[in-house]
C-alpha positions in Angstrom: -65.7 -131.1 -155.6 -68.1 -133.7 -154.6 -68.4 -131.9 -151.2 -68.6 -128.3 -152.7 -71.3 -130.0 -155.3 -73.2 -130.9 -152.1 -72.7 -128.1 -150.5 -73.6 -125.7 -153.3 -77.1 -127.9 -153.7 -77.7 -127.2 -149.5 -77.6 -123.9 -150.2 -80.2 -123.8 -153.8 -82.1 -126.3 -151.9 -82.7 -124.3 -148.6 -82.5 -120.6 -150.5 -85.4 -122.0 -152.9 -87.7 -123.9 -150.1 -86.9 -121.1 -147.7 -87.7 -118.3 -150.2 -91.5 -119.1 -150.1 -91.8 -118.9 -146.6 -93.1 -114.9 -146.1 -94.9 -115.3 -149.5 -97.0 -118.1 -148.1 -96.6 -117.0 -144.7 -98.5 -113.8 -145.6 -101.1 -115.5 -147.5 -101.6 -118.1 -144.7 -102.3 -115.0 -141.7 -105.2 -114.6 -143.8 -106.7 -117.6 -142.1 -104.8 -118.8 -139.3 -104.3 -117.2 -136.1 -100.1 -116.6 -136.1 -98.8 -118.1 -133.5 -101.2 -121.5 -134.2 -100.6 -121.1 -137.9 -96.6 -122.1 -137.0 -97.3 -124.1 -134.5 -99.6 -126.1 -136.9 -96.4 -126.0 -139.4 -94.4 -127.3 -137.2 -96.8 -130.3 -136.6 -96.9 -131.1 -140.0 -93.1 -130.9 -140.2 -92.5 -132.8 -137.4 -94.8 -135.9 -138.4 -93.5 -136.1 -142.1 -89.4 -135.5 -140.7 -90.0 -138.1 -137.8 -91.3 -140.5 -140.6 -88.4 -140.0 -142.8 -85.7 -141.2 -140.0 -87.9 -143.5 -138.4 -88.0 -145.3 -141.9 -84.2 -144.3 -142.8 -82.0 -144.0 -139.7 -80.4 -147.1 -138.2 -82.0 -147.1 -134.4 -78.8 -146.7 -132.8 -78.3 -143.1 -134.3 -81.7 -142.0 -133.9 -81.0 -141.3 -129.9 -79.2 -138.2 -128.2 -76.3 -139.3 -126.4 -74.6 -136.8 -124.9 -75.0 -133.2 -123.3 -74.2 -132.1 -126.7 -76.5 -133.5 -128.3 -79.7 -132.3 -126.0 -78.1 -128.8 -126.1 -78.2 -129.0 -129.9 -81.4 -130.1 -130.4 -82.8 -127.6 -127.8 -81.3 -124.5 -129.3 -82.5 -126.1 -132.9 -86.2 -126.1 -131.3 -86.7 -123.4 -129.0 -84.5 -120.8 -131.1 -83.6 -121.5 -134.6 -86.9 -123.1 -135.5 -89.5 -122.0 -132.6 -88.9 -118.6 -131.6 -87.5 -117.3 -134.8 -91.1 -118.3 -136.7 -93.2 -117.4 -133.9 -91.7 -113.9 -134.0 -91.5 -113.5 -137.8 -94.9 -114.6 -138.0 -96.1 -112.5 -135.5 -93.9 -109.3 -136.9 -95.4 -110.2 -140.4 -99.0 -109.0 -139.5 -97.9 -105.8 -139.6 -94.8 -105.6 -141.8 -94.6 -106.3 -145.3 -92.3 -109.2 -147.2 -89.9 -106.8 -148.3 -89.0 -105.4 -145.2 -89.2 -108.2 -143.4 -86.9 -109.8 -145.4 -84.5 -107.1 -145.1 -84.6 -107.2 -141.6 -84.5 -111.1 -141.3 -81.0 -110.5 -143.4 -79.4 -109.3 -141.1 -78.8 -112.6 -139.6 -75.1 -112.9 -141.3 -74.5 -110.0 -140.2 -75.3 -110.9 -136.5 -73.6 -114.2 -137.0 -70.5 -113.6 -136.4 -70.7 -111.5 -133.4 -72.2 -114.3 -131.8 -69.3 -116.8 -133.3 -66.9 -114.3 -131.5 -69.0 -114.9 -127.9 -69.2 -118.8 -128.4 -67.0 -120.0 -131.2 -63.3 -120.2 -130.5 -62.4 -121.3 -134.1 -64.7 -119.4 -136.6 -63.9 -115.9 -137.4 -65.5 -113.4 -140.0 -62.2 -111.9 -142.4 -61.8 -108.6 -143.7 -62.7 -109.6 -146.7 -65.6 -111.8 -145.6 -66.8 -109.0 -144.0 -67.0 -106.7 -146.7 -68.6 -109.1 -148.6 -71.4 -109.9 -146.1 -71.9 -105.5 -146.4 -71.7 -106.0 -150.4 -74.5 -108.8 -150.1 -76.7 -106.9 -147.5 -77.2 -103.8 -149.9 -77.8 -106.0 -152.3 -81.0 -107.3 -150.7 -81.8 -103.6 -150.0 -81.9 -102.8 -153.4 -83.7 -106.1 -154.6 -86.6 -106.0 -152.1 -86.7 -101.8 -152.9 -86.0 -100.7 -149.2 -86.7 -97.1 -148.3 -84.5 -96.2 -145.3 -87.6 -93.9 -144.3 -89.9 -97.1 -144.6 -87.9 -99.3 -142.3 -87.5 -96.8 -139.4 -90.9 -95.5 -139.7 -94.2 -96.3 -138.3 -94.4 -100.1 -136.6 -91.0 -99.7 -135.2 -92.4 -102.4 -132.6 -93.7 -105.0 -135.1 -89.9 -104.3 -136.6 -88.3 -105.2 -133.8 -90.0 -108.3 -133.0 -88.8 -109.3 -136.8 -85.7 -107.7 -135.8 -85.8 -109.9 -132.6 -86.5 -113.6 -134.8 -83.3 -112.9 -136.9 -81.4 -112.3 -133.4 -83.1 -115.9 -132.1 -81.8 -117.6 -135.5 -78.5 -116.2 -135.4 -77.6 -117.3 -131.5 -79.3 -120.4 -132.0 -76.8 -121.8 -134.7 -73.8 -120.7 -133.4 -74.9 -122.4 -129.9 -75.4 -126.2 -132.2 -72.3 -125.2 -133.9 -70.7 -124.9 -129.9 -72.5 -127.7 -128.6 -70.4 -130.0 -130.4 -73.3 -133.1 -131.0 -72.8 -136.0 -132.3 -76.0 -136.3 -134.1 -76.9 -136.0 -137.5 -78.3 -132.8 -138.4 -81.6 -135.1 -140.1 -82.0 -136.4 -137.0 -81.2 -133.7 -134.8 -84.1 -131.5 -136.5 -86.4 -134.1 -136.3 -86.3 -134.2 -132.4 -86.0 -130.5 -132.5 -89.3 -129.7 -134.7 -91.7 -131.3 -131.7 -89.9 -129.0 -129.2 -90.5 -126.3 -131.6 -94.4 -127.5 -131.7 -94.5 -127.5 -127.8 -93.4 -123.7 -128.1 -95.5 -122.6 -130.0 -98.7 -124.4 -129.5 -98.0 -123.1 -125.8 -97.4 -119.5 -126.9 -100.3 -119.2 -128.8 -103.0 -120.7 -125.5 -100.7 -117.9 -123.4 -102.2 -115.6 -126.5 -105.3 -116.6 -126.7 -105.6 -118.2 -129.8 -108.3 -120.6 -130.7 -109.0 -123.3 -133.7 -111.7 -121.5 -134.7 -110.6 -118.6 -136.0 -109.4 -121.0 -138.8 -110.8 -120.0 -142.0 -110.4 -123.9 -143.8 -110.0 -122.2 -147.3 -108.2 -124.1 -150.2 -105.6 -121.3 -150.4 -105.0 -122.1 -146.6 -103.9 -126.2 -147.1 -102.2 -125.3 -149.9 -100.0 -122.6 -147.5 -100.2 -125.0 -144.6 -98.5 -128.0 -146.5 -96.0 -125.4 -148.1 -94.5 -123.8 -145.5 -95.1 -127.4 -143.2 -93.3 -130.0 -145.7 -91.3 -127.9 -148.4 -90.4 -124.7 -146.3 -90.8 -126.9 -142.8 -88.9 -130.6 -143.3 -87.5 -130.5 -146.6 -86.3 -126.7 -145.9 -84.6 -127.7 -142.6 -83.0 -131.0 -144.2 -80.9 -128.6 -146.9 -80.7 -125.7 -144.3 -78.9 -127.9 -141.2 -77.0 -129.8 -143.0 -76.0 -126.7 -144.7 -74.8 -125.5 -141.2 -73.1 -128.5 -140.2 -71.1 -128.4 -144.0 -69.8 -124.7 -143.5 -70.7 -123.7 -140.4 -73.1 -120.7 -138.9 -71.2 -118.0 -140.4 -71.4 -118.8 -143.9 -74.3 -121.3 -143.6 -76.6 -118.1 -142.6 -75.6 -116.2 -146.2 -79.0 -118.1 -147.3 -81.1 -115.3 -146.0 -79.2 -112.9 -148.5 -80.2 -115.4 -150.9 -84.4 -115.7 -150.1 -85.4 -112.2 -151.0 -83.8 -113.0 -154.3 -85.8 -116.1 -155.1 -89.3 -114.6 -153.1 -89.0 -112.2 -155.7 -88.7 -114.3 -159.0 -90.9 -116.2 -157.6 -93.5 -113.4 -157.1 -92.6 -112.0 -160.8 -93.4 -116.0 -162.3 -96.4 -116.9 -160.2 -97.8 -113.8 -159.0 -97.3 -111.3 -162.3 -95.3 -109.2 -159.6 -92.7 -107.0 -161.8 -89.0 -106.7 -161.0 -87.8 -103.2 -161.4 -84.1 -101.9 -162.5 -83.3 -101.2 -158.8 -84.2 -104.8 -158.5 -82.2 -106.5 -161.4 -79.6 -104.4 -159.8 -79.6 -105.8 -156.9 -79.3 -109.3 -157.7 -75.8 -108.4 -159.4 -74.7 -106.8 -155.9 -75.4 -109.7 -153.8 -73.6 -111.7 -156.5 -70.5 -109.9 -155.9 -71.2 -109.9 -152.5 -70.8 -114.0 -152.8 -68.0 -113.9 -155.4 -65.8 -111.9 -152.5 -66.7 -114.4 -149.7 -66.2 -117.2 -152.1 -63.3 -116.0 -153.2 -61.3 -116.9 -149.5 -62.0 -120.6 -149.2 -60.8 -121.1 -153.0 -57.5 -118.9 -152.2 -56.8 -121.1 -149.0 -57.6 -124.3 -150.8 -55.3 -123.2 -154.2 -52.6 -121.8 -152.2 -50.7 -125.4 -151.5 -51.7 -126.5 -155.2 -50.3 -123.3 -156.5 -46.6 -123.9 -154.4 -46.6 -127.2 -155.3 -46.5 -126.2 -159.2 -44.3 -123.6 -158.2 -42.1 -126.1 -157.1 -42.2 -128.0 -160.0 -41.1 -126.1 -162.2 -38.5 -124.8 -160.4 -39.8 -121.2 -159.1 -39.3 -122.4 -155.5 -36.3 -123.9 -153.4 -37.0 -127.7 -153.7 -36.9 -128.4 -149.6 -40.0 -125.9 -149.2 -41.9 -128.7 -151.3 -45.1 -130.1 -148.7 -46.0 -133.8 -148.8 -48.5 -134.5 -151.1 
């Protein structure tokens, strides 16, 4: 039960903290060039998380020791954090938050595809596939998806956001395949400077300049949120969840993120919640229920068999050790 509560806590924390990213990113892009905004975000997150792990982790647990550790750090820093966020922030200049959210919600659909290629012990069952599709339909209802809008203009920038979902899904699977020995928080602390180097390099290549930044109070608030809350703290929860349940189920946070963003917009910005949005919440919950029923059923089955033996409904010789 303790492990289950911890996983639930990580899921809720990652969903809530990451849920504000789309709103904060959209607000911050009014003040920052996109790639430089991402790079500064990682500078802040790296400083916070590196300081935390140095103060709380034994020196012997800080250093990478295996090739798998290095590969996991690079997969996290280059793919899951670096390129994923760079592509999202660039695309969100021209794509609405709702459409960006639904495109990013393809991440849980993409993850099993990469898992089939790189992981031998993780497969999505038929029930799991149904749950994912139901959840995706719920996300579409929450963000008020218009298929014509999704497939219409600005196709290039929607493709950029989709590429971010692809790199994120691929990176989480590669982390699992690397079989790292590092704690997820330590691994993320190493990865964030890598992400900062990647995005600062992309910003320089794109010709962005710090002189283009407008240091308004709203800009600082946006940077602090995406750096500390949707950065360091969210990554601790997200990568801890991935280590606990694997990439297929861990990436379901991207179904909850649009829900959190919508509720936050209604509470903080006075945005209305339509009846289709409320229906979408229920459909997403139904998708989660289908997915959750699989491990719960597997966990309860041995207990039910033991009860059956106890009450004489099964032969005593079928009893397995407790």
